[in-house]
C-alpha positions in Angstrom: -14.1 10.4 10.0 -15.2 7.8 7.5 -14.3 4.0 6.9 -13.0 3.2 3.7 -14.3 -0.6 2.5 -13.7 -1.9 -0.9 -13.7 -5.2 -2.4 -10.7 -4.0 -4.7 -8.2 -4.6 -2.1 -8.0 -7.3 0.6 -10.0 -7.4 3.4 -8.6 -6.4 6.8 -7.5 -9.2 9.0 -7.6 -7.7 12.0 -9.6 -4.9 14.1 -8.7 -2.3 11.3 -10.3 -0.9 8.3 -8.8 -0.4 5.0 -8.6 3.3 5.2 -10.0 6.0 7.0 -10.9 9.7 5.5 -10.3 12.2 7.9 -10.8 16.0 6.5 -9.5 16.1 3.0 -6.8 13.3 3.5 -7.0 9.4 3.0 -4.9 7.3 5.0 -4.7 3.9 4.1 -3.8 0.7 6.3 -0.5 -1.0 5.4 -1.3 -3.4 2.1 0.4 -6.4 1.8 0.7 -8.1 -1.4 -2.6 -10.2 -1.2 -4.8 -10.7 -4.2 -8.1 -9.4 -3.3 -9.9 -11.7 -5.6 -8.4 -15.0 -4.7 -7.2 -14.5 -1.0 -3.5 -15.3 -2.1 -0.1 -14.0 -1.9 0.9 -12.7 -5.1 4.1 -14.1 -6.2 7.5 -14.6 -4.3 9.9 -12.0 -5.3 9.7 -8.3 -4.0 8.9 -6.9 -7.7 5.7 -9.2 -7.8 4.7 -8.3 -4.1 5.4 -4.8 -4.5 3.6 -4.3 -7.8 0.3 -6.3 -5.8 0.7 -4.0 -2.8 0.7 -0.8 -4.6 -2.5 -1.9 -6.7 -4.2 -2.5 -3.1 -2.8 0.7 -2.0 -4.2 2.7 -5.5 -7.6 0.5 -4.9 -7.9 2.0 -1.0 -7.0 5.4 -2.2 -9.7 5.3 -4.9 -12.3 4.3 -3.0 -11.7 7.3 -0.7 -11.7 9.7 -3.6 -7.7 9.8 -3.6 -5.0 8.6 -6.2 -1.5 7.7 -6.5 -0.9 11.1 -7.9 -2.2 12.9 -4.8 -0.1 11.0 -2.3 1.8 13.1 -0.1 3.6 10.4 2.3 4.3 6.8 2.2 5.7 4.4 4.5 7.3 1.4 3.3 8.2 -1.9 5.1 10.1 -4.4 3.4 11.8 -7.8 4.9 15.2 -7.4 3.5 17.3 -3.9 2.6 18.9 -5.9 -0.4 15.7 -5.6 -2.1 15.7 -1.8 -1.7 16.9 -1.3 -5.5 14.6 -3.8 -7.3 11.3 -2.2 -4.6 12.2 1.3 -5.8 12.1 0.5 -9.5 8.8 -0.9 -8.8 7.4 2.2 -6.5 8.6 4.3 -9.1 6.6 2.9 -11.8 3.3 3.4 -9.6 4.4 6.9 -7.5 5.4 9.3 -10.1 5.0 12.6 -7.9 8.0 11.8 -5.4 6.0 12.0 -2.2 7.6 12.1 1.5 8.7 8.8 2.2 10.0 6.2 4.6 11.2 2.9 4.1 12.3 0.5 6.5 13.4 -3.0 6.8 11.5 -5.0 9.4 12.2 -8.7 10.8 8.7 -9.9 9.9 5.5 -9.0 8.1 2.4 -10.5 8.5 1.9 -13.7 6.6 5.7 -13.6 6.1 5.4 -11.2 2.7 8.2 -9.5 1.5 6.7 -5.8 1.8 4.0 -3.6 3.0 3.1 -0.1 1.9 0.7 2.4 3.5 -0.3 5.6 2.1 -1.6 9.4 3.1 -3.1 11.1 0.1 -5.0 14.3 -0.4 -8.7 13.6 -1.6 -8.7 14.7 -5.4 -12.3 16.7 -6.2 
């Protein structure tokens, strides 16, 4: 196992890593819409927050030698299922290979954000 750490994604805010490499797979921790350059939450709409969360997922994957195109599974948490369609539009603009996915609405997310996304991807060599 190898821990992934990158300045291109927000630092972990608890006792966990941004991601792990195990074998030929990269596992990202859930990425919320924190801008790694400012530490601020990116916007207040599902679209803006989904985009930042996906940029953070991308950064962790790339630091682990994977990519958005090599994702095999995502888990997406949204604060309100009414945002599902808008979330899907942003998600589809970043993730083109239609990996397996779960998307659930949850009561509360860290820092009261609207979305959190985690991924499992194959390392690309």
